[in-house]
VMD Tcl script that draws the C-alpha trace (Angstrom):
set ca {
  {-6.20 25.20 39.68}
  {-6.11 24.04 35.97}
  {-3.46 21.50 35.19}
  {-1.22 22.47 32.30}
  {-1.15 20.29 29.20}
  {2.23 18.63 28.80}
  {4.47 20.17 26.03}
  {5.12 18.55 22.80}
  {8.33 16.56 22.55}
  {10.97 17.07 19.90}
  {10.25 13.65 18.46}
  {6.51 14.43 17.99}
  {7.66 17.80 16.45}
  {9.84 15.82 14.02}
  {7.05 13.50 13.15}
  {4.69 16.28 12.64}
  {7.10 18.06 10.34}
  {7.52 14.95 8.27}
  {3.69 14.34 8.16}
  {3.25 18.08 7.02}
  {5.61 17.44 4.15}
  {3.96 14.28 3.15}
  {0.34 15.80 3.56}
  {1.40 18.65 1.36}
  {1.83 16.36 -1.57}
  {-1.52 14.67 -1.26}
  {-3.08 16.11 -4.23}
  {-0.05 15.40 -6.41}
  {-0.06 11.84 -5.34}
  {-3.79 11.44 -5.85}
  {-3.35 12.84 -9.37}
  {-0.52 10.20 -9.97}
  {-2.80 7.55 -8.81}
  {-5.68 8.63 -11.15}
  {-3.19 8.90 -14.10}
  {-1.87 5.28 -13.29}
  {-5.43 4.12 -13.06}
  {-6.28 5.55 -16.54}
  {-2.99 4.06 -17.97}
  {-4.14 0.78 -16.59}
  {-7.57 0.98 -18.10}
  {-6.30 2.02 -21.34}
  {-3.81 -0.92 -21.33}
  {-6.63 -3.25 -20.61}
  {-8.88 -1.71 -23.31}
  {-6.03 -2.01 -25.94}
  {-5.58 -5.59 -24.81}
  {-1.90 -4.96 -23.89}
  {0.37 -7.95 -23.29}
  {0.14 -9.50 -19.80}
  {3.45 -8.29 -18.73}
  {2.64 -4.78 -19.54}
  {-0.80 -4.97 -17.64}
  {1.11 -6.29 -14.71}
  {3.54 -3.48 -14.81}
  {0.70 -0.87 -15.03}
  {-1.16 -2.70 -12.10}
  {1.78 -2.61 -9.83}
  {2.36 1.05 -10.78}
  {-1.21 1.83 -9.79}
  {-0.69 -0.18 -6.48}
  {2.40 1.92 -5.55}
  {0.59 5.10 -6.41}
  {-2.49 4.14 -4.28}
  {-0.22 3.25 -1.43}
  {1.55 6.64 -1.53}
  {-1.70 8.54 -1.80}
  {-3.13 6.57 1.13}
  {-0.05 7.24 3.20}
  {-0.35 10.99 2.43}
  {-4.13 10.94 3.50}
  {-3.10 9.28 6.92}
  {-0.34 11.85 7.27}
  {-2.85 14.66 6.64}
  {-5.25 13.05 9.28}
  {-2.41 13.05 11.87}
  {-1.54 16.76 10.91}
  {-5.21 17.66 11.36}
  {-5.05 16.03 14.94}
  {-1.89 18.03 15.79}
  {1.54 17.19 17.23}
  {0.17 16.39 20.60}
  {-1.82 13.57 19.13}
  {1.52 11.61 18.62}
  {1.93 11.15 22.42}
  {-1.39 11.63 24.05}
  {-3.96 9.00 23.13}
  {-6.89 10.62 24.84}
  {-6.22 13.92 22.89}
  {-5.83 11.91 19.71}
  {-9.10 10.12 20.32}
  {-11.11 13.30 20.94}
  {-9.46 14.99 17.98}
  {-10.59 12.13 15.69}
  {-14.17 12.97 16.37}
  {-13.77 16.53 14.83}
  {-14.99 17.24 11.35}
  {-11.69 18.04 9.75}
  {-10.13 14.78 10.99}
  {-13.11 12.75 9.96}
  {-12.86 14.03 6.45}
  {-9.21 12.85 6.20}
  {-10.08 9.60 7.92}
  {-12.83 8.90 5.46}
  {-10.44 9.55 2.55}
  {-7.59 7.55 3.85}
  {-9.91 4.60 4.50}
  {-11.36 4.88 1.00}
  {-7.95 4.75 -0.54}
  {-7.03 1.79 1.66}
  {-10.14 0.09 0.53}
  {-9.27 0.95 -3.17}
  {-5.77 -0.46 -2.76}
  {-6.73 -3.64 -1.10}
  {-9.48 -4.32 -3.56}
  {-7.08 -3.61 -6.52}
  {-4.53 -6.06 -4.84}
  {-7.19 -8.75 -4.47}
  {-8.76 -8.44 -8.07}
  {-6.83 -6.00 -10.11}
  {-3.26 -7.20 -10.46}
  {-3.09 -10.01 -13.19}
  {-1.08 -13.13 -12.30}
  {1.77 -13.86 -14.52}
  {2.58 -17.52 -15.12}
  {5.98 -18.53 -13.68}
  {8.55 -19.65 -16.04}
  {11.45 -21.40 -14.51}
  {15.07 -20.29 -15.23}
  {16.98 -22.67 -17.38}
  {18.93 -24.04 -14.31}
  {15.71 -24.46 -12.34}
  {14.09 -26.65 -15.06}
  {16.61 -29.43 -14.39}
  {15.80 -29.22 -10.69}
  {12.03 -29.30 -11.38}
  {12.12 -32.22 -13.67}
  {15.33 -34.11 -13.37}
  {15.95 -37.17 -15.47}
  {15.02 -39.99 -13.20}
  {16.84 -43.20 -13.53}
  {15.70 -45.97 -11.18}
  {18.67 -47.84 -9.64}
  {16.81 -50.88 -8.51}
  {13.89 -52.45 -10.60}
  {12.62 -54.41 -7.62}
  {9.03 -54.21 -6.29}
  {7.73 -50.85 -4.62}
  {6.54 -51.40 -1.11}
  {4.56 -48.98 1.06}
  {5.91 -49.82 4.56}
}
mol new
graphics top color blue
foreach p $ca { graphics top sphere $p radius 0.5 }
foreach p [lrange $ca 0 end-1] q [lrange $ca 1 end] { graphics top cylinder $p $q radius 0.2 }
display resetview
């Protein structure tokens, strides 16, 4: 007797539908990431102000994150709805060629994003707000001019 595979739950179907919608936007999101990267490179080449380069770098970070999430969603779509609940089924499906392609793409985008976060986002020097400036450097008036001890 062959045991039957357990049916897919409604929660898994909902997750699968959400992943289908996100995976369908992968090409669009990847194009947005490429456009954001080109804008950042153009801003760097034109020696744009630091604030503008920071804004462009954050936009690229957001675009890479969205494209990466869509790639992982496409990987889960390629695995199928049963993969949300059955870890053995998911593990076996991860070894198939279509899933491997999406896994490699998702990992590539993850690596790009992390590399960009570490080296591509310029640091902006903090300028304290006017009310913070008094807290950072208050006018110090000693009350007692006695000797300073270290006990």
